[in-house]
C-alpha positions in Angstrom: 103.9 122.4 106.5 105.4 119.8 108.9 108.8 120.3 107.7 108.6 124.3 108.0 107.0 123.9 111.7 110.4 121.7 112.4 112.7 124.0 110.9 111.1 126.9 112.9 112.6 125.0 116.2 116.1 124.8 114.1 116.1 128.5 113.9 116.9 128.7 117.7 120.1 126.9 116.9 121.3 128.9 113.7 124.9 128.3 114.9 124.6 124.8 114.6 122.5 124.5 111.3 125.1 127.0 109.7 128.1 124.6 110.8 126.2 121.5 109.8 125.4 122.8 106.5 128.8 124.2 105.6 130.4 121.0 106.8 127.9 118.8 104.6 128.7 120.9 101.7 132.3 121.1 101.9 132.3 117.2 102.6 130.2 116.8 99.1 132.3 119.1 97.2 135.6 117.2 98.3 133.8 113.7 97.3 132.9 115.4 93.9 136.5 116.3 93.3 138.0 113.1 94.1 137.0 111.7 90.4 138.5 114.7 88.6 142.0 113.7 90.5 141.8 110.0 89.2 140.9 111.4 85.8 143.8 113.7 85.9 146.0 111.0 87.1 144.9 108.5 84.4 144.7 110.6 81.3 147.3 113.1 82.3 150.2 110.8 83.7 149.4 107.1 83.8 148.4 107.3 80.2 149.8 110.5 79.4 152.8 109.4 78.1 151.2 108.5 75.0 150.4 112.2 74.1 152.9 113.9 71.6 156.6 114.3 72.6 159.0 116.7 71.0 163.0 116.7 70.4 164.1 119.6 72.8 167.4 120.6 74.2 168.4 119.6 77.9 167.6 123.4 78.9 163.8 122.4 79.1 162.2 121.5 82.4 161.2 117.8 82.9 162.9 116.8 79.6 164.2 113.1 79.4 167.2 111.7 77.9 166.6 108.7 75.6 169.0 107.4 72.7 171.2 110.5 72.8 168.4 113.0 72.5 166.1 115.2 75.1 162.4 114.8 74.6 159.5 116.8 76.5 155.7 116.9 76.0 154.1 120.5 75.1 152.7 121.1 78.7 156.5 121.6 79.9 157.5 123.5 77.0 157.6 127.3 77.4 159.2 128.1 74.0 156.7 126.4 72.3 157.4 128.2 68.8 160.6 126.9 68.9 160.0 123.1 69.8 156.6 122.3 69.1 156.6 121.1 65.7 155.7 118.2 63.4 158.9 117.4 62.2 160.1 117.3 66.1 157.3 114.8 67.2 157.6 111.6 68.4 155.2 109.2 70.0 155.2 106.5 72.6 152.1 103.9 72.7 150.9 101.1 74.8 149.6 98.2 72.7 149.2 94.8 74.3 151.2 95.5 77.3 154.3 96.7 75.7 155.6 100.3 74.9 156.3 101.4 71.5 158.6 104.4 70.6 157.9 105.8 67.2 160.3 108.4 66.0 158.4 110.4 63.8 155.0 112.4 63.5 152.1 109.9 64.1 148.5 109.9 62.3 145.6 108.9 64.7 143.7 105.8 63.7 143.5 102.1 64.5 146.8 100.6 65.8 147.9 97.3 64.9 151.6 95.6 65.0 152.0 93.7 61.9 155.1 92.1 59.8 157.5 94.1 62.4 155.8 97.3 61.5 153.2 99.7 63.4 150.2 99.8 60.7 147.9 102.7 61.5 144.5 103.2 59.3 143.0 106.4 59.7 139.5 107.8 59.1 139.8 107.7 55.3 141.1 103.8 55.1 144.8 105.0 54.3 147.0 102.8 55.7 150.4 104.1 57.2 153.3 101.9 58.4 155.9 103.3 61.0 159.0 101.8 62.5 159.4 101.4 66.1 161.5 100.5 68.9 159.9 98.6 72.1 161.0 100.5 75.1 162.8 98.5 77.9 162.1 99.0 81.4 165.1 101.7 81.6 163.6 103.6 78.7 160.2 103.3 79.9 161.2 104.7 83.3 163.0 107.5 81.4 159.9 108.9 79.7 157.9 108.3 83.2 160.4 110.4 85.2 158.7 113.9 84.6 155.4 112.4 85.8 156.9 110.7 89.1 156.3 114.0 91.1 152.8 115.3 90.0 151.8 111.7 90.5 153.0 111.8 94.0 151.6 115.0 94.6 148.1 114.0 93.1 147.9 110.8 95.7 149.3 112.7 98.4 146.6 115.5 97.9 144.1 112.7 97.4 144.8 111.0 100.5 144.8 114.3 102.4 141.5 115.1 100.8 140.1 111.9 101.8 141.2 112.3 105.6 139.7 115.9 105.4 136.3 114.2 103.9 136.4 111.8 107.0 136.6 114.7 109.6 134.6 117.1 107.9 131.9 114.3 107.8 132.0 113.2 111.0 131.3 117.2 111.9 128.4 117.7 110.2 127.1 114.2 111.3 127.7 115.0 114.7 125.9 118.3 114.2 123.2 117.1 112.4 122.4 114.7 115.3 123.2 117.2 118.0 120.7 119.3 116.4 117.9 116.6 115.9 118.6 115.9 119.8 118.1 119.6 120.9 114.8 120.0 118.8 113.7 116.6 120.4 114.6 118.1 123.8 112.5 121.2 123.0 109.7 119.6 121.4 109.5 117.0 124.5 109.8 120.1 126.7 107.0 121.4 125.0 104.8 118.6 124.8 105.3 117.7 128.7 104.6 121.5 129.4 101.4 121.2 127.2 99.9 118.2 128.9 100.1 120.0 131.9 97.8 122.8 130.4 95.6 120.3 128.8 91.8 120.4 130.1 90.8 117.2 132.1 88.3 116.6 129.4 91.1 115.6 127.1 92.7 112.9 129.4 89.3 111.5 129.8 89.2 111.0 126.1 92.7 110.0 125.4 94.2 106.7 127.0 97.7 107.5 128.9 99.5 105.1 126.7 98.9 107.0 123.4 99.8 110.4 125.1 103.3 108.5 126.3 103.6 107.1 122.9 103.2 110.7 121.2 105.8 112.2 123.7 108.3 109.4 123.6 108.2 107.2 120.6 106.9 109.9 118.0 109.4 112.5 119.1 112.4 110.3 118.7 111.9 109.7 115.2 112.6 113.5 115.0 116.5 112.7 116.0 116.5 110.4 113.1 114.9 112.9 110.8 117.8 115.5 111.5 120.5 113.0 112.0 119.8 110.5 109.0 117.0 111.3 106.6 117.3 115.0 106.2 121.1 115.0 105.7 120.7 112.2 103.2 118.0 114.4 101.3 120.1 117.4 101.4 123.3 116.0 100.3 121.4 114.1 97.5 120.3 117.5 96.1 123.8 119.0 96.4 125.2 115.8 95.1 122.9 115.8 91.8 123.8 119.4 91.3 127.6 119.0 91.4 127.4 115.8 89.7 125.4 116.8 86.7 127.8 119.8 86.8 130.6 117.7 86.3 128.8 115.2 84.0 128.3 118.0 81.6 131.6 119.2 81.9 132.9 115.6 80.9 130.2 115.0 78.1 127.2 117.3 77.4 125.4 114.7 75.2 125.6 111.9 77.5 125.0 114.6 80.5 121.7 115.3 78.8 120.4 111.9 78.7 120.8 111.4 82.4 118.6 114.6 82.8 115.7 112.1 82.0 116.1 110.4 85.4 115.0 113.3 87.2 111.3 113.4 86.1 111.2 109.5 86.5 112.4 109.9 90.4 110.1 112.3 91.1 107.0 110.7 89.6 108.1 107.6 91.5 108.7 109.3 94.4 105.4 110.8 94.6 103.7 107.5 93.8 105.7 105.8 96.6 104.8 108.9 99.3 101.3 108.6 98.7 101.2 104.7 99.4 103.7 105.1 102.5 102.1 108.0 104.1 98.8 105.7 104.4 100.6 102.8 105.8 102.7 104.7 108.3 99.6 106.6 109.6 98.0 103.4 110.4 101.5 101.8 111.6 102.1 104.7 114.0 98.6 104.8 115.1 98.3 101.1 115.9 101.9 101.3 117.6 100.2 104.0 119.9 97.0 101.5 120.5 99.6 99.0 121.6 101.2 101.1 123.9 98.0 102.1 125.4 96.7 98.8 125.8 99.9 97.6 127.3 99.7 100.4 129.9 96.0 99.6 130.8 96.7 95.6 131.0 99.7 96.1 133.3 98.0 98.4 135.7 94.8 96.0 135.7 96.9 92.4 135.7 95.5 91.8 139.1 92.0 92.0 138.0 92.8 90.1 134.4 94.4 87.3 136.5 91.8 87.5 139.2 89.0 87.0 136.7 90.6 84.6 134.2 90.5 87.2 131.5 94.1 86.4 130.2 92.8 84.8 126.9 90.5 87.8 126.1 93.2 90.2 127.0 95.3 88.5 124.8 93.0 88.7 122.0 92.2 92.2 122.3 96.1 92.9 122.6 96.5 90.7 119.1 94.0 92.7 117.4 96.2 95.7 117.4 99.6 93.8 116.9 98.0 92.0 114.0 97.3 95.1 112.3 100.3 96.6 113.2 102.2 93.6 111.7 100.1 93.6 108.4 100.7 97.2 107.6 104.4 96.6 108.4 104.4 93.9 105.9 102.5 96.1 103.3 105.3 98.9 103.8 108.0 96.2 103.4 106.2 95.0 100.2 106.0 98.6 99.0 110.0 99.0 99.7 110.8 95.9 98.2 108.9 96.3 95.1 109.2 100.1 94.3 112.4 101.5 96.2 115.3 99.7 95.3 114.3 97.9 92.4 113.7 100.8 90.3 117.0 102.4 91.1 118.6 99.3 90.3 117.1 98.9 87.1 118.0 102.5 86.0 121.5 101.9 87.1 121.7 98.8 84.8 120.2 101.2 81.8 122.6 104.2 82.6 125.5 101.4 82.3 124.5 99.8 79.4 124.1 103.3 77.6 127.4 104.4 78.4 128.8 101.1 77.3 127.1 101.8 74.0 127.9 105.6 73.7 131.7 105.1 74.2 131.6 101.8 72.3 130.1 103.5 69.1 132.4 106.6 69.7 135.3 104.3 69.4 134.3 102.8 66.4 135.2 106.2 64.8 138.8 105.7 64.1 139.4 109.4 64.1 138.2 109.4 67.6 140.4 109.0 70.9 138.6 107.7 73.9 140.3 109.0 77.2 140.1 106.1 79.6 140.1 108.7 82.3 136.7 110.2 81.0 135.1 106.8 81.1 136.3 106.1 84.4 135.2 109.5 85.7 131.7 109.1 83.9 130.9 105.9 85.6 132.3 107.1 88.8 130.1 110.0 88.9 127.0 107.8 87.6 127.6 105.6 90.6 127.8 108.8 92.9 124.5 109.7 91.1 122.8 106.4 91.6 123.9 106.3 95.4 122.1 109.4 96.8 119.2 108.4 94.7 119.3 105.1 96.1 119.6 106.5 99.5 116.7 108.6 99.3 114.5 105.7 98.0 115.9 103.7 101.0 115.0 106.8 103.8 111.7 107.5 102.1 110.1 105.2 104.6 111.8 106.7 107.7 111.1 110.0 106.0 107.3 109.5 105.9 107.2 107.8 109.6 108.9 111.0 110.8 106.3 113.3 109.1 103.5 111.4 110.1 105.1 111.0 113.7 105.8 115.0 113.7 102.2 115.4 112.8 100.9 113.3 115.8 103.3 115.3 118.0 102.0 118.7 116.5 98.3 117.5 116.9 99.1 117.0 120.7 100.6 120.4 120.6 97.8 122.2 118.9 95.3 121.3 121.2 93.2 124.0 123.2 94.8 124.5 126.4 94.2 126.4 129.7 96.3 129.4 130.1 98.5 129.3 133.4 99.0 132.6 135.5 101.0 133.4 138.7 99.0 135.8 140.0 97.9 135.5 143.6 94.7 136.2 145.5 93.9 136.5 149.1 93.0 133.6 151.3 89.3 132.7 151.0 87.0 132.8 153.9 85.5 129.7 152.8 81.8 130.5 151.6 80.9 128.3 148.7 77.6 128.9 146.7 75.8 127.1 143.7 73.2 129.2 142.1 71.1 127.6 139.5 73.8 125.4 138.1 73.7 123.0 135.2 76.4 120.7 134.0 76.8 118.4 131.0 80.1 116.6 130.0 78.3 116.4 126.4 75.9 118.6 124.9 72.3 118.2 126.4 73.4 115.3 128.4 73.3 116.9 131.7 74.5 115.2 135.0 73.8 117.9 137.2 70.6 119.7 137.3 69.2 123.0 138.7 71.9 122.7 141.6 71.2 125.4 144.2 73.6 125.0 147.5 75.2 127.3 150.1 77.8 126.4 152.2 79.0 128.9 155.0 82.7 129.1 155.8 84.2 126.5 158.0 81.0 124.1 157.3 81.7 120.3 156.5 79.2 119.5 153.8 78.5 115.5 152.7 77.6 114.7 149.0 75.8 111.3 148.9 74.2 109.2 146.4 74.0 106.4 144.4 76.8 105.6 141.5 76.4 107.9 138.7 74.4 110.6 140.7 76.6 113.4 140.2 78.8 113.6 143.3 82.3 113.6 141.7 81.0 115.6 138.9 79.9 118.3 141.3 83.4 118.4 142.9 85.0 118.4 139.5 83.4 121.7 138.6 84.1 123.1 141.9 87.8 122.2 141.3 87.3 123.8 137.9 88.4 120.7 136.0 85.6 121.1 133.6 84.1 124.5 132.4 80.4 125.0 132.5 78.0 127.4 130.9 74.9 127.3 132.8 74.8 128.8 136.3 77.1 130.3 138.8 79.6 129.1 141.7 80.8 131.8 144.1 83.4 131.6 146.6 82.9 134.2 149.0 80.4 135.7 146.9 82.7 136.4 144.1 81.9 134.1 140.6 84.9 131.5 140.7 85.6 132.0 137.0 86.7 135.6 138.0 90.1 134.0 139.1 92.5 132.2 137.3 92.4 128.3 137.5 95.8 128.5 139.2 95.1 131.2 142.0 91.9 129.6 142.7 93.2 126.2 143.2 96.1 127.8 145.6 93.3 127.8 148.3 91.4 124.7 147.2 92.7 121.1 148.3 91.8 117.7 147.3 92.4 114.2 148.9 91.4 111.3 146.4 90.1 107.8 147.2 93.0 106.3 145.6 95.9 109.1 146.6 98.4 110.1 144.0 102.0 109.6 145.3 105.2 110.2 143.1 108.4 108.7 143.1 110.6 110.0 145.4 110.4 110.4 149.2 107.7 110.7 151.7 108.9 114.2 152.6 108.9 115.3 148.8 105.3 113.9 148.2 104.3 115.9 151.1 106.4 119.0 150.1 105.5 118.9 146.8 108.8 121.0 145.7 107.8 124.1 148.1 110.9 124.7 149.5 109.3 126.7 152.4 107.9 123.7 154.0 110.6 121.9 156.1 111.3 119.0 157.6 110.1 119.8 161.0 106.9 121.0 159.7 106.3 117.8 157.8 107.0 115.8 161.0 104.5 118.2 163.0 101.8 117.6 160.6 102.4 114.1 160.7 102.0 114.1 164.5 98.8 116.1 164.5 97.2 114.1 162.3 98.2 110.8 164.6 100.7 109.2 162.0 103.9 109.4 163.5 104.0 106.0 164.6 103.9 104.7 160.8 106.8 107.1 160.0 108.7 105.7 163.3 108.6 102.4 161.7 110.8 103.5 158.6 114.7 103.8 159.5 114.9 106.9 157.1 111.7 108.4 158.5 110.1 110.8 155.9 112.9 110.3 153.9 111.9 106.8 153.3 111.5 106.2 149.5 108.4 106.1 147.6 108.2 103.8 144.9 105.6 104.5 141.5 102.3 105.6 142.7 103.2 104.7 146.3 103.1 100.9 145.6 105.4 100.3 148.5 102.4 101.7 150.9 99.1 100.5 151.8 96.0 102.7 150.9 95.7 103.8 154.5 99.2 105.3 154.5 99.0 106.9 151.3 95.9 108.5 152.6 97.7 109.9 155.8 100.2 111.4 153.5 97.7 112.9 151.5 96.2 114.5 154.7 99.5 115.7 155.9 99.9 117.5 152.7 96.5 119.1 152.8 97.2 120.2 156.0 100.5 121.9 155.4 99.1 123.5 152.1 96.3 124.9 154.5 93.2 125.3 151.6 90.4 127.3 152.6 88.3 124.7 151.0 89.1 120.9 151.0 87.6 118.3 148.8 87.8 114.6 150.5 86.7 112.3 147.5 85.4 109.2 149.3 88.9 109.3 151.3 87.7 106.7 153.7 86.5 104.1 151.3 88.0 100.8 150.8 90.0 100.5 154.2 89.8 98.3 157.3 87.9 99.5 160.3 91.4 100.4 162.3 92.8 102.3 159.5 89.5 104.3 159.2 89.5 105.3 162.9 93.3 106.9 162.2 91.9 108.6 159.3 89.0 109.7 161.0 91.2 111.3 163.6 93.5 112.7 160.8 90.3 113.9 159.1 89.1 115.8 162.2 92.2 117.5 162.4 92.5 118.3 158.7 89.0 120.1 158.8 89.4 122.3 161.3 88.7 125.9 160.4 88.1 125.0 156.7 85.1 124.4 154.6 85.0 120.7 153.8 83.2 118.7 151.0 83.3 114.9 151.6 81.8 112.6 148.8 81.0 109.9 151.2 80.7 106.3 150.5 80.3 105.0 154.1 77.6 107.1 155.4 78.4 106.2 159.2 81.5 108.4 158.6 79.5 111.7 158.0 77.0 111.8 160.9 78.7 114.8 162.3 78.4 116.7 158.9 77.0 120.1 159.0 75.1 119.4 155.7 74.2 116.1 154.0 73.3 116.9 150.4 71.6 113.9 148.9 72.0 113.7 144.9 70.1 111.4 142.6 70.2 111.6 138.7 72.0 114.9 139.1 69.5 116.7 141.1 69.6 117.4 144.9 66.8 115.5 146.4 67.1 115.9 149.9 69.5 117.9 152.1 69.9 118.5 156.1 72.0 117.0 158.9 72.2 113.2 159.8 69.3 113.6 162.4 66.9 115.6 160.1 67.5 113.1 157.1 66.8 110.0 159.3 63.8 111.7 160.5 62.6 112.4 157.1 62.8 108.6 156.1 63.5 109.5 152.5 66.6 108.5 150.2 69.2 108.7 152.6 67.4 106.9 155.5 67.0 104.0 153.1 70.7 104.1 152.0 71.9 104.2 155.5 69.6 101.5 156.5 70.9 99.4 153.9 74.5 99.8 154.8 73.7 99.1 158.3 72.0 96.0 157.5 75.0 95.0 155.4 77.4 95.5 158.5 
């Protein structure tokens, strides 16, 4: 299923796939043909001199002259009925590095030079003796003369095919790598697009490092899958078909014997894959855990060092690191024990069978064993073993790739939030919670029986102890989480009537720790909205009283912003967030403890900016410092998810309830 899903991505690049496959098949076909060239070179020409020669006249093409007569082999004689006769036959033999000329018909059998005669014993143990002449260099060259041109042609063709194979191999490897690269690009594109559509609840449960590992490390294996592993597997299958066809062409009996290798390889492969898949799932999972923990540790290094948690942090990291190492070791043992060893063992057995088979055949003196056939058979066996060896050598990479693809596809299969480009008119800003209940997990309610009406342009402060439900109330208003019980209205229309994108275009947020992206101050305020000009940005900064902090930079609003705005203070990042909210002009603005954790001077500056940003819009403030919300139209006090008090500052202070206690506690702390 995983491979089929990957191939769906490949369909997009049909021309690339076709070119790659054609180049691969052509390259393999050339490599399979090359041993046959050597067989022809050896049997037909280098040792082909031992084939029968016949006395002819000089009219026959490729005839040779020796001792006053002309001789030619049957393959060069057109008028065979005239010259190819037993009485015209002569032979040339290589025996112990010497070439012997026999000027008569020759009986096949075992050959031996004895007492100045060539002694031959046939299949019936009948002995024959022949006179011979030892060929000198000139005579030998004469008999080899007709074979020089064909040998040169074969060698030239062999070299040409090798060059062609090199070029074609480059083409298919390049195109397969290019295909893998394009598919990886598409999957990463789809994965990043996917994470932007995932609900916030997914990110609550999944560490950022794990998501990063899926999109980077796991997708990288897809390139390896297409550029190496699948190429090896595809070429191996084509090789096996071509090699077995060639083996059966050379020798049916021995080729049939080698067919026994196929079920052995299949069974062994299944056993290997079962174990390897289990190990690789843990390996990839632990690699993801390591990424996640590293991401967490690096971001928290100040806290780790401040509280002397280096040893404990190291131990937690080592747990995953050691588990990763242990399963990698198991994988290495599996590879060492079952992949290469099996192939090498079978290779030795095959070589032994070939030696026994041809050795036994040669004992029959009526049988002539052609050296070219032996060479070709061994060469094809090598070509048979090599792709099998490569398959087993790449099974680990294949399993890693499949496991990684499964992990990526798991991310892509997560339920997503649909994106829409619809538009809705600018809201007036009336917000109402009606009989509202909410739970992140079933029956574990964090908001209970919430009823709240906020008129357009009002400022509402949400206060309460940690865990009281302040942030949860804003999370559902921003539609980060879906809800089942109760209703939320904007201008008397249920907010779920609108798409999330259309709704959020009119709802802004400023976080306690503002998110800034790598770029410039201007790009962080503009957020790729090209309709916002530099002049508009500078005007917004002046309105919130931030012009002095911009003036201190040589590049002004085009000053670089490092990752997460690390080169700016919290107060400066907040001012950039306020300018961003002001320019986007939301009907409803949520300030999530935006003035917490800052010094008094910065707080005064932010309070001035806040006053500008709140004008003519409904504002929700999740308050930490109660002194900053005294001018709020409504103050909502939450406790254990319920509204326990509501009113303005004076009303709640007069009530002397929860709000009064919290305010007094902060006052005494100061």
